[in-house]
N, CA, C and O atoms as a Tripos MOL2 file, in Angstrom:
@<TRIPOS>MOLECULE
protein
  308   307    77     0     0
PROTEIN
NO_CHARGES

@<TRIPOS>ATOM
      1 N           8.2980  -24.8780  -19.5450 N.3       1 MET1
      2 CA          7.8810  -24.6370  -18.1860 C.3       1 MET1
      3 C           6.9940  -23.3970  -18.1500 C.2       1 MET1
      4 O           7.3450  -22.3560  -18.7050 O.2       1 MET1
      5 N           5.8770  -23.5140  -17.5100 N.am      2 THR2
      6 CA          4.9680  -22.3930  -17.3670 C.3       2 THR2
      7 C           5.2090  -21.7260  -16.0250 C.2       2 THR2
      8 O           5.2820  -22.3850  -14.9880 O.2       2 THR2
      9 N           5.3300  -20.4130  -16.0630 N.am      3 VAL3
     10 CA          5.5450  -19.6300  -14.8460 C.3       3 VAL3
     11 C           4.2650  -18.8610  -14.5630 C.2       3 VAL3
     12 O           3.7430  -18.1630  -15.4320 O.2       3 VAL3
     13 N           3.7650  -18.9920  -13.3480 N.am      4 THR4
     14 CA          2.5610  -18.2520  -12.9900 C.3       4 THR4
     15 C           2.8880  -16.7700  -12.8390 C.2       4 THR4
     16 O           4.0500  -16.3910  -12.6890 O.2       4 THR4
     17 N           1.8660  -15.9540  -12.8800 N.am      5 LYS5
     18 CA          2.0330  -14.5140  -12.6990 C.3       5 LYS5
     19 C           2.6820  -14.2260  -11.3440 C.2       5 LYS5
     20 O           3.5560  -13.3640  -11.2410 O.2       5 LYS5
     21 N           2.2580  -14.9410  -10.3180 N.am      6 GLU6
     22 CA          2.8050  -14.7490   -8.9740 C.3       6 GLU6
     23 C           4.2800  -15.1370   -8.9110 C.2       6 GLU6
     24 O           5.0870  -14.4400   -8.2960 O.2       6 GLU6
     25 N           4.6300  -16.2640   -9.5560 N.am      7 ASP7
     26 CA          6.0310  -16.6940   -9.5830 C.3       7 ASP7
     27 C           6.8910  -15.6890  -10.3410 C.2       7 ASP7
     28 O           7.9950  -15.3550   -9.9120 O.2       7 ASP7
     29 N           6.3780  -15.2160  -11.4610 N.am      8 PHE8
     30 CA          7.1090  -14.2270  -12.2490 C.3       8 PHE8
     31 C           7.3560  -12.9760  -11.4130 C.2       8 PHE8
     32 O           8.4790  -12.4720  -11.3730 O.2       8 PHE8
     33 N           6.3230  -12.4720  -10.7460 N.am      9 GLN9
     34 CA          6.4550  -11.2650   -9.9370 C.3       9 GLN9
     35 C           7.4730  -11.4830   -8.8130 C.2       9 GLN9
     36 O           8.2900  -10.6060   -8.5360 O.2       9 GLN9
     37 N           7.4230  -12.6360   -8.1780 N.am     10 TYR10
     38 CA          8.3760  -12.9490   -7.1160 C.3      10 TYR10
     39 C           9.8040  -12.9460   -7.6550 C.2      10 TYR10
     40 O          10.7030  -12.3900   -7.0240 O.2      10 TYR10
     41 N          10.0180  -13.5600   -8.8100 N.am     11 MET11
     42 CA         11.3560  -13.6310   -9.4010 C.3      11 MET11
     43 C          11.8830  -12.2350   -9.7220 C.2      11 MET11
     44 O          13.0570  -11.9450   -9.4890 O.2      11 MET11
     45 N          11.0290  -11.3810  -10.2490 N.am     12 VAL12
     46 CA         11.4400  -10.0110  -10.5670 C.3      12 VAL12
     47 C          11.7870   -9.2600   -9.2820 C.2      12 VAL12
     48 O          12.8280   -8.6090   -9.2020 O.2      12 VAL12
     49 N          10.9220   -9.3510   -8.2900 N.am     13 GLU13
     50 CA         11.1600   -8.6400   -7.0280 C.3      13 GLU13
     51 C          12.4330   -9.1220   -6.3380 C.2      13 GLU13
     52 O          13.1860   -8.3160   -5.7910 O.2      13 GLU13
     53 N          12.6760  -10.4230   -6.3610 N.am     14 ALA14
     54 CA         13.8880  -10.9670   -5.7380 C.3      14 ALA14
     55 C          15.1330  -10.4560   -6.4650 C.2      14 ALA14
     56 O          16.1310  -10.1240   -5.8250 O.2      14 ALA14
     57 N          15.0780  -10.3940   -7.7830 N.am     15 THR15
     58 CA         16.2210   -9.8990   -8.5510 C.3      15 THR15
     59 C          16.4400   -8.4190   -8.2890 C.2      15 THR15
     60 O          17.5810   -7.9840   -8.1350 O.2      15 THR15
     61 N          15.3630   -7.6330   -8.2360 N.am     16 VAL16
     62 CA         15.4910   -6.2040   -7.9330 C.3      16 VAL16
     63 C          16.1500   -6.0230   -6.5680 C.2      16 VAL16
     64 O          17.0350   -5.1800   -6.4170 O.2      16 VAL16
     65 N          15.7350   -6.7920   -5.5920 N.am     17 SER17
     66 CA         16.3270   -6.7140   -4.2660 C.3      17 SER17
     67 C          17.8270   -6.9800   -4.3150 C.2      17 SER17
     68 O          18.6110   -6.2720   -3.6840 O.2      17 SER17
     69 N          18.2180   -7.9990   -5.0650 N.am     18 ASP18
     70 CA         19.6430   -8.3130   -5.2090 C.3      18 ASP18
     71 C          20.3860   -7.2010   -5.9250 C.2      18 ASP18
     72 O          21.4990   -6.8520   -5.5320 O.2      18 ASP18
     73 N          19.7900   -6.6380   -6.9710 N.am     19 LEU19
     74 CA         20.4410   -5.5580   -7.7190 C.3      19 LEU19
     75 C          20.6620   -4.3380   -6.8390 C.2      19 LEU19
     76 O          21.7280   -3.7240   -6.8720 O.2      19 LEU19
     77 N          19.6530   -3.9900   -6.0540 N.am     20 VAL20
     78 CA         19.7690   -2.8380   -5.1520 C.3      20 VAL20
     79 C          20.8810   -3.0870   -4.1370 C.2      20 VAL20
     80 O          21.7100   -2.2110   -3.8910 O.2      20 VAL20
     81 N          20.8970   -4.2660   -3.5570 N.am     21 ARG21
     82 CA         21.9390   -4.6010   -2.5830 C.3      21 ARG21
     83 C          23.3280   -4.5140   -3.2080 C.2      21 ARG21
     84 O          24.2450   -3.9560   -2.6060 O.2      21 ARG21
     85 N          23.4860   -5.0600   -4.4090 N.am     22 MET22
     86 CA         24.7860   -5.0310   -5.0840 C.3      22 MET22
     87 C          25.2170   -3.5990   -5.3980 C.2      22 MET22
     88 O          26.3790   -3.2390   -5.2080 O.2      22 MET22
     89 N          24.2850   -2.7920   -5.8730 N.am     23 LEU23
     90 CA         24.6200   -1.3920   -6.1600 C.3      23 LEU23
     91 C          25.0650   -0.6650   -4.8960 C.2      23 LEU23
     92 O          26.0360    0.0900   -4.9190 O.2      23 LEU23
     93 N          24.3630   -0.8910   -3.8090 N.am     24 MET24
     94 CA         24.7190   -0.2430   -2.5480 C.3      24 MET24
     95 C          26.1130   -0.6870   -2.0870 C.2      24 MET24
     96 O          26.9270    0.1400   -1.6750 O.2      24 MET24
     97 N          26.3770   -1.9690   -2.1580 N.am     25 GLU25
     98 CA         27.6580   -2.5040   -1.6990 C.3      25 GLU25
     99 C          28.8170   -2.0980   -2.6010 C.2      25 GLU25
    100 O          29.8960   -1.7650   -2.1110 O.2      25 GLU25
    101 N          28.6040   -2.1220   -3.9040 N.am     26 GLN26
    102 CA         29.7110   -1.9290   -4.8260 C.3      26 GLN26
    103 C          29.9250   -0.4840   -5.2540 C.2      26 GLN26
    104 O          31.0140   -0.1210   -5.7000 O.2      26 GLN26
    105 N          28.8930    0.3400   -5.1200 N.am     27 THR27
    106 CA         29.0600    1.7340   -5.5490 C.3      27 THR27
    107 C          28.8970    2.7250   -4.4080 C.2      27 THR27
    108 O          29.1880    3.9100   -4.5690 O.2      27 THR27
    109 N          28.4370    2.2520   -3.2610 N.am     28 GLY28
    110 CA         28.2130    3.1580   -2.1460 C.3      28 GLY28
    111 C          26.9410    3.9760   -2.2830 C.2      28 GLY28
    112 O          26.7430    4.9390   -1.5420 O.2      28 GLY28
    113 N          26.0770    3.6090   -3.2190 N.am     29 ALA29
    114 CA         24.8110    4.3250   -3.4140 C.3      29 ALA29
    115 C          23.9200    4.1240   -2.1970 C.2      29 ALA29
    116 O          23.9730    3.0890   -1.5320 O.2      29 ALA29
    117 N          23.1080    5.1260   -1.9210 N.am     30 SER30
    118 CA         22.1060    4.9580   -0.8710 C.3      30 SER30
    119 C          21.0260    4.0150   -1.4050 C.2      30 SER30
    120 O          20.9750    3.7260   -2.6000 O.2      30 SER30
    121 N          20.1690    3.5430   -0.5050 N.am     31 MET31
    122 CA         19.0990    2.6430   -0.9360 C.3      31 MET31
    123 C          18.1990    3.3390   -1.9570 C.2      31 MET31
    124 O          17.8340    2.7450   -2.9710 O.2      31 MET31
    125 N          17.8470    4.5790   -1.6930 N.am     32 ARG32
    126 CA         16.9850    5.3160   -2.6220 C.3      32 ARG32
    127 C          17.6540    5.4850   -3.9910 C.2      32 ARG32
    128 O          17.0180    5.2910   -5.0270 O.2      32 ARG32
    129 N          18.9390    5.8490   -3.9850 N.am     33 GLU33
    130 CA         19.6710    5.9950   -5.2540 C.3      33 GLU33
    131 C          19.6960    4.6760   -6.0120 C.2      33 GLU33
    132 O          19.4990    4.6440   -7.2260 O.2      33 GLU33
    133 N          19.9380    3.6020   -5.2970 N.am     34 ALA34
    134 CA         20.0060    2.2880   -5.9390 C.3      34 ALA34
    135 C          18.6530    1.8960   -6.5380 C.2      34 ALA34
    136 O          18.5900    1.4180   -7.6710 O.2      34 ALA34
    137 N          17.5700    2.1000   -5.7790 N.am     35 PHE35
    138 CA         16.2390    1.7990   -6.3250 C.3      35 PHE35
    139 C          15.9400    2.6710   -7.5400 C.2      35 PHE35
    140 O          15.3970    2.1810   -8.5300 O.2      35 PHE35
    141 N          16.2890    3.9640   -7.4790 N.am     36 ASP36
    142 CA         16.0560    4.8580   -8.6090 C.3      36 ASP36
    143 C          16.8090    4.3790   -9.8460 C.2      36 ASP36
    144 O          16.2670    4.3940  -10.9500 O.2      36 ASP36
    145 N          18.0470    3.9580   -9.6640 N.am     37 LYS37
    146 CA         18.8460    3.4780  -10.7970 C.3      37 LYS37
    147 C          18.2430    2.2080  -11.3890 C.2      37 LYS37
    148 O          18.1340    2.0690  -12.6070 O.2      37 LYS37
    149 N          17.8590    1.2960  -10.5230 N.am     38 VAL38
    150 CA         17.3000    0.0350  -11.0170 C.3      38 VAL38
    151 C          15.9690    0.2830  -11.7240 C.2      38 VAL38
    152 O          15.7940   -0.1300  -12.8700 O.2      38 VAL38
    153 N          15.0300    0.9530  -11.0530 N.am     39 TYR39
    154 CA         13.6930    1.1460  -11.6320 C.3      39 TYR39
    155 C          13.6950    2.0830  -12.8390 C.2      39 TYR39
    156 O          12.7610    2.0520  -13.6410 O.2      39 TYR39
    157 N          14.7240    2.9130  -12.9800 N.am     40 GLY40
    158 CA         14.8040    3.8110  -14.1270 C.3      40 GLY40
    159 C          15.5640    3.2410  -15.3110 C.2      40 GLY40
    160 O          15.7890    3.9380  -16.3000 O.2      40 GLY40
    161 N          15.9590    1.9880  -15.2170 N.am     41 SER41
    162 CA         16.8360    1.4020  -16.2320 C.3      41 SER41
    163 C          16.0900    0.5870  -17.2940 C.2      41 SER41
    164 O          14.9850    0.0900  -17.0760 O.2      41 SER41
    165 N          16.7390    0.4750  -18.4380 N.am     42 GLU42
    166 CA         16.2480   -0.4260  -19.4940 C.3      42 GLU42
    167 C          16.3780   -1.8700  -19.0230 C.2      42 GLU42
    168 O          15.5850   -2.7300  -19.4070 O.2      42 GLU42
    169 N          17.3730   -2.1280  -18.1980 N.am     43 THR43
    170 CA         17.5550   -3.4690  -17.6520 C.3      43 THR43
    171 C          16.3210   -3.8900  -16.8590 C.2      43 THR43
    172 O          15.8650   -5.0270  -16.9780 O.2      43 THR43
    173 N          15.7810   -2.9820  -16.0520 N.am     44 TYR44
    174 CA         14.5680   -3.2910  -15.2970 C.3      44 TYR44
    175 C          13.3920   -3.5120  -16.2370 C.2      44 TYR44
    176 O          12.5780   -4.4080  -16.0110 O.2      44 TYR44
    177 N          13.2950   -2.7100  -17.2830 N.am     45 ARG45
    178 CA         12.1950   -2.9000  -18.2350 C.3      45 ARG45
    179 C          12.2800   -4.2900  -18.8790 C.2      45 ARG45
    180 O          11.2640   -4.9580  -19.0740 O.2      45 ARG45
    181 N          13.4920   -4.7080  -19.2000 N.am     46 ALA46
    182 CA         13.6600   -6.0440  -19.7680 C.3      46 ALA46
    183 C          13.3400   -7.1220  -18.7240 C.2      46 ALA46
    184 O          12.6910   -8.1200  -19.0360 O.2      46 ALA46
    185 N          13.7940   -6.9170  -17.5000 N.am     47 LEU47
    186 CA         13.5250   -7.8640  -16.4170 C.3      47 LEU47
    187 C          12.0290   -8.0140  -16.1790 C.2      47 LEU47
    188 O          11.5630   -9.1030  -15.8430 O.2      47 LEU47
    189 N          11.2800   -6.9510  -16.3470 N.am     48 SER48
    190 CA          9.8270   -6.9420  -16.1030 C.3      48 SER48
    191 C           9.0130   -7.4870  -17.2650 C.2      48 SER48
    192 O           7.7930   -7.6180  -17.1680 O.2      48 SER48
    193 N           9.6860   -7.8040  -18.3580 N.am     49 ASP49
    194 CA          9.0070   -8.3200  -19.5450 C.3      49 ASP49
    195 C           9.1360   -9.8410  -19.5780 C.2      49 ASP49
    196 O          10.2380  -10.3610  -19.7510 O.2      49 ASP49
    197 N           8.0320  -10.5560  -19.4140 N.am     50 PRO50
    198 CA          8.1150  -12.0240  -19.4050 C.3      50 PRO50
    199 C           8.6790  -12.6120  -20.6980 C.2      50 PRO50
    200 O           9.1740  -13.7390  -20.6990 O.2      50 PRO50
    201 N           8.6090  -11.8740  -21.7750 N.am     51 GLN51
    202 CA          9.1380  -12.3610  -23.0560 C.3      51 GLN51
    203 C          10.6640  -12.3180  -23.1140 C.2      51 GLN51
    204 O          11.2710  -13.0110  -23.9300 O.2      51 GLN51
    205 N          11.2900  -11.5050  -22.2510 N.am     52 SER52
    206 CA         12.7410  -11.3310  -22.3160 C.3      52 SER52
    207 C          13.5180  -12.4670  -21.6740 C.2      52 SER52
    208 O          14.6810  -12.6740  -22.0210 O.2      52 SER52
    209 N          12.9400  -13.1890  -20.7770 N.am     53 THR53
    210 CA         13.5550  -14.2580  -19.9820 C.3      53 THR53
    211 C          14.6800  -13.7600  -19.0740 C.2      53 THR53
    212 O          15.4290  -14.5790  -18.5420 O.2      53 THR53
    213 N          14.8250  -12.4450  -18.8780 N.am     54 TYR54
    214 CA         15.8100  -11.9210  -17.9260 C.3      54 TYR54
    215 C          15.5280  -12.4520  -16.5320 C.2      54 TYR54
    216 O          16.4550  -12.6770  -15.7550 O.2      54 TYR54
    217 N          14.2680  -12.6540  -16.2100 N.am     55 TYR55
    218 CA         13.9160  -13.1050  -14.8730 C.3      55 TYR55
    219 C          14.4470  -14.5020  -14.5840 C.2      55 TYR55
    220 O          14.4990  -14.9110  -13.4230 O.2      55 TYR55
    221 N          14.8430  -15.2440  -15.6200 N.am     56 TYR56
    222 CA         15.4520  -16.5640  -15.4470 C.3      56 TYR56
    223 C          16.9490  -16.4720  -15.1690 C.2      56 TYR56
    224 O          17.5490  -17.4320  -14.6860 O.2      56 TYR56
    225 N          17.5460  -15.3410  -15.4640 N.am     57 GLN57
    226 CA         18.9850  -15.1750  -15.3290 C.3      57 GLN57
    227 C          19.3890  -14.9660  -13.8740 C.2      57 GLN57
    228 O          18.5680  -14.5850  -13.0400 O.2      57 GLN57
    229 N          20.6430  -15.2140  -13.5850 N.am     58 SER58
    230 CA         21.1410  -15.0030  -12.2280 C.3      58 SER58
    231 C          21.2090  -13.5060  -11.9410 C.2      58 SER58
    232 O          21.3790  -12.7100  -12.8640 O.2      58 SER58
    233 N          21.0790  -13.1160  -10.6770 N.am     59 PRO59
    234 CA         21.2080  -11.6970  -10.3380 C.3      59 PRO59
    235 C          22.5560  -11.1230  -10.7790 C.2      59 PRO59
    236 O          22.6360   -9.9600  -11.1760 O.2      59 PRO59
    237 N          23.6170  -11.9400  -10.7110 N.am     60 GLY60
    238 CA         24.9410  -11.4710  -11.1520 C.3      60 GLY60
    239 C          24.9520  -11.1100  -12.6240 C.2      60 GLY60
    240 O          25.5300  -10.0950  -13.0110 O.2      60 GLY60
    241 N          24.3230  -11.9250  -13.4430 N.am     61 TYR61
    242 CA         24.2450  -11.6390  -14.8800 C.3      61 TYR61
    243 C          23.4500  -10.3600  -15.1380 C.2      61 TYR61
    244 O          23.8750   -9.5060  -15.9160 O.2      61 TYR61
    245 N          22.3130  -10.2340  -14.4900 N.am     62 VAL62
    246 CA         21.4760   -9.0490  -14.6860 C.3      62 VAL62
    247 C          22.2180   -7.8070  -14.1770 C.2      62 VAL62
    248 O          22.1120   -6.7340  -14.7700 O.2      62 VAL62
    249 N          22.9660   -7.9530  -13.0810 N.am     63 TYR63
    250 CA         23.7370   -6.8300  -12.5490 C.3      63 TYR63
    251 C          24.8040   -6.3830  -13.5480 C.2      63 TYR63
    252 O          25.0380   -5.1850  -13.7100 O.2      63 TYR63
    253 N          25.4470   -7.3320  -14.2140 N.am     64 GLU64
    254 CA         26.4300   -6.9740  -15.2470 C.3      64 GLU64
    255 C          25.7730   -6.1570  -16.3580 C.2      64 GLU64
    256 O          26.3590   -5.1970  -16.8590 O.2      64 GLU64
    257 N          24.5640   -6.5380  -16.7360 N.am     65 GLN65
    258 CA         23.8470   -5.7810  -17.7560 C.3      65 GLN65
    259 C          23.5380   -4.3740  -17.2590 C.2      65 GLN65
    260 O          23.6780   -3.3990  -17.9980 O.2      65 GLN65
    261 N          23.1180   -4.2790  -16.0060 N.am     66 LEU66
    262 CA         22.8140   -2.9800  -15.4100 C.3      66 LEU66
    263 C          24.0660   -2.1210  -15.3360 C.2      66 LEU66
    264 O          24.0160   -0.9350  -15.6620 O.2      66 LEU66
    265 N          25.1810   -2.6910  -14.9160 N.am     67 GLN67
    266 CA         26.4360   -1.9380  -14.8470 C.3      67 GLN67
    267 C          26.8160   -1.3920  -16.2140 C.2      67 GLN67
    268 O          27.2070   -0.2310  -16.3380 O.2      67 GLN67
    269 N          26.7020   -2.2160  -17.2230 N.am     68 SER68
    270 CA         27.0210   -1.7840  -18.5830 C.3      68 SER68
    271 C          26.1140   -0.6330  -19.0010 C.2      68 SER68
    272 O          26.5750    0.3530  -19.5760 O.2      68 SER68
    273 N          24.8410   -0.7620  -18.7120 N.am     69 GLU69
    274 CA         23.8880    0.3010  -19.0480 C.3      69 GLU69
    275 C          24.2230    1.5890  -18.3070 C.2      69 GLU69
    276 O          24.2140    2.6660  -18.9040 O.2      69 GLU69
    277 N          24.5170    1.4910  -17.0200 N.am     70 LEU70
    278 CA         24.8270    2.6850  -16.2260 C.3      70 LEU70
    279 C          26.0960    3.3610  -16.7210 C.2      70 LEU70
    280 O          26.2280    4.5820  -16.6410 O.2      70 LEU70
    281 N          27.0110    2.5780  -17.2250 N.am     71 LYS71
    282 CA         28.2780    3.1290  -17.7190 C.3      71 LYS71
    283 C          28.0970    3.8700  -19.0430 C.2      71 LYS71
    284 O          28.7300    4.9000  -19.2720 O.2      71 LYS71
    285 N          27.2370    3.3480  -19.9080 N.am     72 TYR72
    286 CA         27.1470    3.8830  -21.2580 C.3      72 TYR72
    287 C          25.8710    4.6580  -21.5750 C.2      72 TYR72
    288 O          25.8170    5.3530  -22.5900 O.2      72 TYR72
    289 N          24.8540    4.5560  -20.7380 N.am     73 GLN73
    290 CA         23.5920    5.2290  -21.0490 C.3      73 GLN73
    291 C          23.0640    5.9120  -19.7940 C.2      73 GLN73
    292 O          23.0950    5.3300  -18.7100 O.2      73 GLN73
    293 N          22.5850    7.1340  -19.9360 N.am     74 PRO74
    294 CA         21.9850    7.7840  -18.7670 C.3      74 PRO74
    295 C          20.6690    7.1040  -18.4060 C.2      74 PRO74
    296 O          19.9400    6.6370  -19.2810 O.2      74 PRO74
    297 N          20.3760    7.0540  -17.1220 N.am     75 ILE75
    298 CA         19.1240    6.4610  -16.6280 C.3      75 ILE75
    299 C          18.0300    7.5030  -16.7070 C.2      75 ILE75
    300 O          18.2330    8.6550  -16.3240 O.2      75 ILE75
    301 N          16.8710    7.1040  -17.2030 N.am     76 LYS76
    302 CA         15.7090    7.9940  -17.2700 C.3      76 LYS76
    303 C          15.0120    7.9740  -15.9310 C.2      76 LYS76
    304 O          14.6750    6.9040  -15.4240 O.2      76 LYS76
    305 N          14.7910    9.1240  -15.3540 N.am     77 GLN77
    306 CA         14.1290    9.2170  -14.0460 C.3      77 GLN77
    307 C          12.6730    9.5410  -14.2330 C.2      77 GLN77
    308 O          11.9370    9.6630  -13.2540 O.2      77 GLN77
@<TRIPOS>BOND
     1     1     2 1
     2     2     3 1
     3     3     4 2
     4     3     5 am
     5     5     6 1
     6     6     7 1
     7     7     8 2
     8     7     9 am
     9     9    10 1
    10    10    11 1
    11    11    12 2
    12    11    13 am
    13    13    14 1
    14    14    15 1
    15    15    16 2
    16    15    17 am
    17    17    18 1
    18    18    19 1
    19    19    20 2
    20    19    21 am
    21    21    22 1
    22    22    23 1
    23    23    24 2
    24    23    25 am
    25    25    26 1
    26    26    27 1
    27    27    28 2
    28    27    29 am
    29    29    30 1
    30    30    31 1
    31    31    32 2
    32    31    33 am
    33    33    34 1
    34    34    35 1
    35    35    36 2
    36    35    37 am
    37    37    38 1
    38    38    39 1
    39    39    40 2
    40    39    41 am
    41    41    42 1
    42    42    43 1
    43    43    44 2
    44    43    45 am
    45    45    46 1
    46    46    47 1
    47    47    48 2
    48    47    49 am
    49    49    50 1
    50    50    51 1
    51    51    52 2
    52    51    53 am
    53    53    54 1
    54    54    55 1
    55    55    56 2
    56    55    57 am
    57    57    58 1
    58    58    59 1
    59    59    60 2
    60    59    61 am
    61    61    62 1
    62    62    63 1
    63    63    64 2
    64    63    65 am
    65    65    66 1
    66    66    67 1
    67    67    68 2
    68    67    69 am
    69    69    70 1
    70    70    71 1
    71    71    72 2
    72    71    73 am
    73    73    74 1
    74    74    75 1
    75    75    76 2
    76    75    77 am
    77    77    78 1
    78    78    79 1
    79    79    80 2
    80    79    81 am
    81    81    82 1
    82    82    83 1
    83    83    84 2
    84    83    85 am
    85    85    86 1
    86    86    87 1
    87    87    88 2
    88    87    89 am
    89    89    90 1
    90    90    91 1
    91    91    92 2
    92    91    93 am
    93    93    94 1
    94    94    95 1
    95    95    96 2
    96    95    97 am
    97    97    98 1
    98    98    99 1
    99    99   100 2
   100    99   101 am
   101   101   102 1
   102   102   103 1
   103   103   104 2
   104   103   105 am
   105   105   106 1
   106   106   107 1
   107   107   108 2
   108   107   109 am
   109   109   110 1
   110   110   111 1
   111   111   112 2
   112   111   113 am
   113   113   114 1
   114   114   115 1
   115   115   116 2
   116   115   117 am
   117   117   118 1
   118   118   119 1
   119   119   120 2
   120   119   121 am
   121   121   122 1
   122   122   123 1
   123   123   124 2
   124   123   125 am
   125   125   126 1
   126   126   127 1
   127   127   128 2
   128   127   129 am
   129   129   130 1
   130   130   131 1
   131   131   132 2
   132   131   133 am
   133   133   134 1
   134   134   135 1
   135   135   136 2
   136   135   137 am
   137   137   138 1
   138   138   139 1
   139   139   140 2
   140   139   141 am
   141   141   142 1
   142   142   143 1
   143   143   144 2
   144   143   145 am
   145   145   146 1
   146   146   147 1
   147   147   148 2
   148   147   149 am
   149   149   150 1
   150   150   151 1
   151   151   152 2
   152   151   153 am
   153   153   154 1
   154   154   155 1
   155   155   156 2
   156   155   157 am
   157   157   158 1
   158   158   159 1
   159   159   160 2
   160   159   161 am
   161   161   162 1
   162   162   163 1
   163   163   164 2
   164   163   165 am
   165   165   166 1
   166   166   167 1
   167   167   168 2
   168   167   169 am
   169   169   170 1
   170   170   171 1
   171   171   172 2
   172   171   173 am
   173   173   174 1
   174   174   175 1
   175   175   176 2
   176   175   177 am
   177   177   178 1
   178   178   179 1
   179   179   180 2
   180   179   181 am
   181   181   182 1
   182   182   183 1
   183   183   184 2
   184   183   185 am
   185   185   186 1
   186   186   187 1
   187   187   188 2
   188   187   189 am
   189   189   190 1
   190   190   191 1
   191   191   192 2
   192   191   193 am
   193   193   194 1
   194   194   195 1
   195   195   196 2
   196   195   197 am
   197   197   198 1
   198   198   199 1
   199   199   200 2
   200   199   201 am
   201   201   202 1
   202   202   203 1
   203   203   204 2
   204   203   205 am
   205   205   206 1
   206   206   207 1
   207   207   208 2
   208   207   209 am
   209   209   210 1
   210   210   211 1
   211   211   212 2
   212   211   213 am
   213   213   214 1
   214   214   215 1
   215   215   216 2
   216   215   217 am
   217   217   218 1
   218   218   219 1
   219   219   220 2
   220   219   221 am
   221   221   222 1
   222   222   223 1
   223   223   224 2
   224   223   225 am
   225   225   226 1
   226   226   227 1
   227   227   228 2
   228   227   229 am
   229   229   230 1
   230   230   231 1
   231   231   232 2
   232   231   233 am
   233   233   234 1
   234   234   235 1
   235   235   236 2
   236   235   237 am
   237   237   238 1
   238   238   239 1
   239   239   240 2
   240   239   241 am
   241   241   242 1
   242   242   243 1
   243   243   244 2
   244   243   245 am
   245   245   246 1
   246   246   247 1
   247   247   248 2
   248   247   249 am
   249   249   250 1
   250   250   251 1
   251   251   252 2
   252   251   253 am
   253   253   254 1
   254   254   255 1
   255   255   256 2
   256   255   257 am
   257   257   258 1
   258   258   259 1
   259   259   260 2
   260   259   261 am
   261   261   262 1
   262   262   263 1
   263   263   264 2
   264   263   265 am
   265   265   266 1
   266   266   267 1
   267   267   268 2
   268   267   269 am
   269   269   270 1
   270   270   271 1
   271   271   272 2
   272   271   273 am
   273   273   274 1
   274   274   275 1
   275   275   276 2
   276   275   277 am
   277   277   278 1
   278   278   279 1
   279   279   280 2
   280   279   281 am
   281   281   282 1
   282   282   283 1
   283   283   284 2
   284   283   285 am
   285   285   286 1
   286   286   287 1
   287   287   288 2
   288   287   289 am
   289   289   290 1
   290   290   291 1
   291   291   292 2
   292   291   293 am
   293   293   294 1
   294   294   295 1
   295   295   296 2
   296   295   297 am
   297   297   298 1
   298   298   299 1
   299   299   300 2
   300   299   301 am
   301   301   302 1
   302   302   303 1
   303   303   304 2
   304   303   305 am
   305   305   306 1
   306   306   307 1
   307   307   308 2
@<TRIPOS>SUBSTRUCTURE
     1 MET1         2 RESIDUE 1 A MET
     2 THR2         6 RESIDUE 1 A THR
     3 VAL3        10 RESIDUE 1 A VAL
     4 THR4        14 RESIDUE 1 A THR
     5 LYS5        18 RESIDUE 1 A LYS
     6 GLU6        22 RESIDUE 1 A GLU
     7 ASP7        26 RESIDUE 1 A ASP
     8 PHE8        30 RESIDUE 1 A PHE
     9 GLN9        34 RESIDUE 1 A GLN
    10 TYR10       38 RESIDUE 1 A TYR
    11 MET11       42 RESIDUE 1 A MET
    12 VAL12       46 RESIDUE 1 A VAL
    13 GLU13       50 RESIDUE 1 A GLU
    14 ALA14       54 RESIDUE 1 A ALA
    15 THR15       58 RESIDUE 1 A THR
    16 VAL16       62 RESIDUE 1 A VAL
    17 SER17       66 RESIDUE 1 A SER
    18 ASP18       70 RESIDUE 1 A ASP
    19 LEU19       74 RESIDUE 1 A LEU
    20 VAL20       78 RESIDUE 1 A VAL
    21 ARG21       82 RESIDUE 1 A ARG
    22 MET22       86 RESIDUE 1 A MET
    23 LEU23       90 RESIDUE 1 A LEU
    24 MET24       94 RESIDUE 1 A MET
    25 GLU25       98 RESIDUE 1 A GLU
    26 GLN26      102 RESIDUE 1 A GLN
    27 THR27      106 RESIDUE 1 A THR
    28 GLY28      110 RESIDUE 1 A GLY
    29 ALA29      114 RESIDUE 1 A ALA
    30 SER30      118 RESIDUE 1 A SER
    31 MET31      122 RESIDUE 1 A MET
    32 ARG32      126 RESIDUE 1 A ARG
    33 GLU33      130 RESIDUE 1 A GLU
    34 ALA34      134 RESIDUE 1 A ALA
    35 PHE35      138 RESIDUE 1 A PHE
    36 ASP36      142 RESIDUE 1 A ASP
    37 LYS37      146 RESIDUE 1 A LYS
    38 VAL38      150 RESIDUE 1 A VAL
    39 TYR39      154 RESIDUE 1 A TYR
    40 GLY40      158 RESIDUE 1 A GLY
    41 SER41      162 RESIDUE 1 A SER
    42 GLU42      166 RESIDUE 1 A GLU
    43 THR43      170 RESIDUE 1 A THR
    44 TYR44      174 RESIDUE 1 A TYR
    45 ARG45      178 RESIDUE 1 A ARG
    46 ALA46      182 RESIDUE 1 A ALA
    47 LEU47      186 RESIDUE 1 A LEU
    48 SER48      190 RESIDUE 1 A SER
    49 ASP49      194 RESIDUE 1 A ASP
    50 PRO50      198 RESIDUE 1 A PRO
    51 GLN51      202 RESIDUE 1 A GLN
    52 SER52      206 RESIDUE 1 A SER
    53 THR53      210 RESIDUE 1 A THR
    54 TYR54      214 RESIDUE 1 A TYR
    55 TYR55      218 RESIDUE 1 A TYR
    56 TYR56      222 RESIDUE 1 A TYR
    57 GLN57      226 RESIDUE 1 A GLN
    58 SER58      230 RESIDUE 1 A SER
    59 PRO59      234 RESIDUE 1 A PRO
    60 GLY60      238 RESIDUE 1 A GLY
    61 TYR61      242 RESIDUE 1 A TYR
    62 VAL62      246 RESIDUE 1 A VAL
    63 TYR63      250 RESIDUE 1 A TYR
    64 GLU64      254 RESIDUE 1 A GLU
    65 GLN65      258 RESIDUE 1 A GLN
    66 LEU66      262 RESIDUE 1 A LEU
    67 GLN67      266 RESIDUE 1 A GLN
    68 SER68      270 RESIDUE 1 A SER
    69 GLU69      274 RESIDUE 1 A GLU
    70 LEU70      278 RESIDUE 1 A LEU
    71 LYS71      282 RESIDUE 1 A LYS
    72 TYR72      286 RESIDUE 1 A TYR
    73 GLN73      290 RESIDUE 1 A GLN
    74 PRO74      294 RESIDUE 1 A PRO
    75 ILE75      298 RESIDUE 1 A ILE
    76 LYS76      302 RESIDUE 1 A LYS
    77 GLN77      306 RESIDUE 1 A GLN
């Protein structure tokens, strides 16, 4: 299946939105804190890489990866 650049960007943005919402709900982070955590993560870098296929994964799966990263690795700001 070929994914257009626009479709890929939409999938990434939709997943980021879900990740931010989940972080806010589950950790009590503010919206800004949640965006900073997501955009500063290796998980986001993988999600933004079309070769990784993270963008095909469910937001729940990607969130689990983000949680693991936040637990064991500091986020680069």
